[in-house]
C-alpha positions as a Markdown table, in Angstrom:
| # | Residue | x | y | z |
|---|---|---|---|---|
| 1 | Met | 52.4 | 31.6 | 33.3 |
| 2 | Gln | 50.0 | 29.7 | 31.1 |
| 3 | Ile | 50.8 | 28.3 | 27.7 |
| 4 | Asp | 48.0 | 27.6 | 25.3 |
| 5 | Pro | 48.9 | 24.2 | 23.7 |
| 6 | Lys | 46.5 | 25.0 | 20.7 |
| 7 | Leu | 48.3 | 28.2 | 19.8 |
| 8 | Val | 49.5 | 28.0 | 16.2 |
| 9 | Thr | 52.8 | 30.0 | 15.7 |
| 10 | Ser | 53.8 | 28.7 | 12.2 |
| 11 | Ala | 52.4 | 28.2 | 8.8 |
| 12 | Val | 52.7 | 24.5 | 9.1 |
| 13 | Ser | 49.5 | 22.8 | 10.1 |
| 14 | Trp | 49.2 | 19.7 | 12.2 |
| 15 | Val | 47.9 | 16.7 | 10.2 |
| 16 | Gly | 47.3 | 14.3 | 13.1 |
| 17 | Pro | 49.0 | 11.2 | 14.2 |
| 18 | Thr | 51.0 | 9.1 | 11.8 |
| 19 | Thr | 51.6 | 5.4 | 11.8 |
| 20 | Ala | 55.2 | 4.5 | 12.1 |
| 21 | Ala | 56.7 | 1.4 | 10.6 |
| 22 | Thr | 57.1 | -1.3 | 13.2 |
| 23 | Arg | 60.3 | -3.2 | 13.5 |
| 24 | Val | 60.3 | -6.8 | 14.7 |
| 25 | Pro | 63.2 | -7.3 | 17.2 |
| 26 | Ser | 65.4 | -10.2 | 16.4 |
| 27 | Ala | 66.4 | -12.5 | 19.3 |
| 28 | Gly | 70.1 | -12.9 | 20.3 |
| 29 | Asn | 71.6 | -10.0 | 18.3 |
| 30 | Asp | 71.6 | -7.3 | 20.9 |
| 31 | Gln | 75.0 | -6.2 | 22.3 |
| 32 | Val | 76.1 | -3.5 | 24.6 |
| 33 | Thr | 79.6 | -2.2 | 25.4 |
| 34 | Leu | 80.0 | -0.3 | 28.7 |
| 35 | Ser | 83.7 | 0.6 | 28.4 |
| 36 | Gly | 82.7 | 4.3 | 28.3 |
| 37 | Ala | 80.8 | 3.9 | 31.5 |
| 38 | Ala | 84.0 | 2.7 | 33.3 |
| 39 | Ala | 85.9 | 5.7 | 32.1 |
| 40 | Leu | 83.1 | 8.0 | 33.3 |
| 41 | Glu | 83.0 | 6.3 | 36.7 |
| 42 | Ala | 86.8 | 6.7 | 37.0 |
| 43 | Ala | 86.6 | 10.4 | 36.2 |
| 44 | Tyr | 83.7 | 10.8 | 38.7 |
| 45 | Gln | 85.8 | 9.2 | 41.4 |
| 46 | Gln | 88.6 | 11.7 | 40.8 |
| 47 | Thr | 86.3 | 14.7 | 41.1 |
| 48 | Ala | 86.4 | 16.5 | 44.4 |
| 49 | Asp | 83.3 | 16.6 | 46.5 |
| 50 | Val | 83.9 | 20.3 | 47.2 |
| 51 | Arg | 85.2 | 22.8 | 44.7 |
| 52 | Pro | 87.3 | 25.4 | 46.5 |
| 53 | Glu | 86.8 | 28.0 | 43.8 |
| 54 | Ala | 83.0 | 27.7 | 44.0 |
| 55 | Val | 83.1 | 28.0 | 47.8 |
| 56 | Ala | 85.4 | 31.1 | 47.6 |
| 57 | Arg | 83.0 | 32.7 | 45.0 |
| 58 | Gly | 80.1 | 32.1 | 47.4 |
| 59 | Gln | 82.0 | 33.5 | 50.3 |
| 60 | Asp | 82.9 | 36.6 | 48.3 |
| 61 | Ala | 79.2 | 37.1 | 47.4 |
| 62 | Leu | 78.2 | 36.8 | 51.0 |
| 63 | Ala | 80.7 | 39.4 | 52.0 |
| 64 | Val | 79.0 | 42.1 | 49.9 |
| 65 | Pro | 76.3 | 43.6 | 52.2 |
| 66 | Asp | 73.8 | 44.4 | 49.4 |
| 67 | Tyr | 74.0 | 41.1 | 47.6 |
| 68 | Pro | 71.9 | 40.2 | 45.7 |
| 69 | Pro | 71.2 | 43.7 | 44.3 |
| 70 | Gln | 67.8 | 45.2 | 45.1 |
| 71 | Val | 67.0 | 45.3 | 41.3 |
| 72 | Ile | 67.3 | 41.5 | 41.1 |
| 73 | Ile | 65.2 | 41.0 | 44.2 |
| 74 | Gln | 62.4 | 43.3 | 42.7 |
| 75 | Lys | 62.5 | 41.5 | 39.4 |
| 76 | Leu | 62.3 | 38.1 | 41.1 |
| 77 | Ser | 59.4 | 39.2 | 43.3 |
| 78 | Lys | 57.5 | 40.4 | 40.2 |
| 79 | Leu | 58.1 | 37.1 | 38.4 |
| 80 | Leu | 56.9 | 35.2 | 41.5 |
| 81 | Ala | 53.9 | 37.4 | 42.0 |
| 82 | Met | 52.8 | 36.7 | 38.4 |
| 83 | Gln | 52.7 | 33.0 | 39.3 |
| 84 | Leu | 50.3 | 33.5 | 42.2 |
| 85 | Pro | 46.8 | 32.2 | 41.6 |
| 86 | Lys | 44.3 | 34.9 | 41.0 |
| 87 | Glu | 41.9 | 35.6 | 43.9 |
| 88 | Ser | 38.2 | 35.1 | 43.2 |
| 89 | Ser | 35.8 | 37.6 | 44.6 |
């Protein structure tokens, strides 16, 4: 799929780059608090590496002889074929 970056889809026209106001950083006033990161790390450590419900869902899907459905395979193959480079003759 190719996307034309010059394609205009709205009534708003592009006016070009603008100059943004520059802010001069002040030394010594920056602070960071990472207490949220510690809570996130603790929650991550309590998460199981393997989710049994996801494994069971995958095993159930594999048990179906015609999974994925033929319609899905055909749609995917068409989408993939559209991405192939065109042959030059």
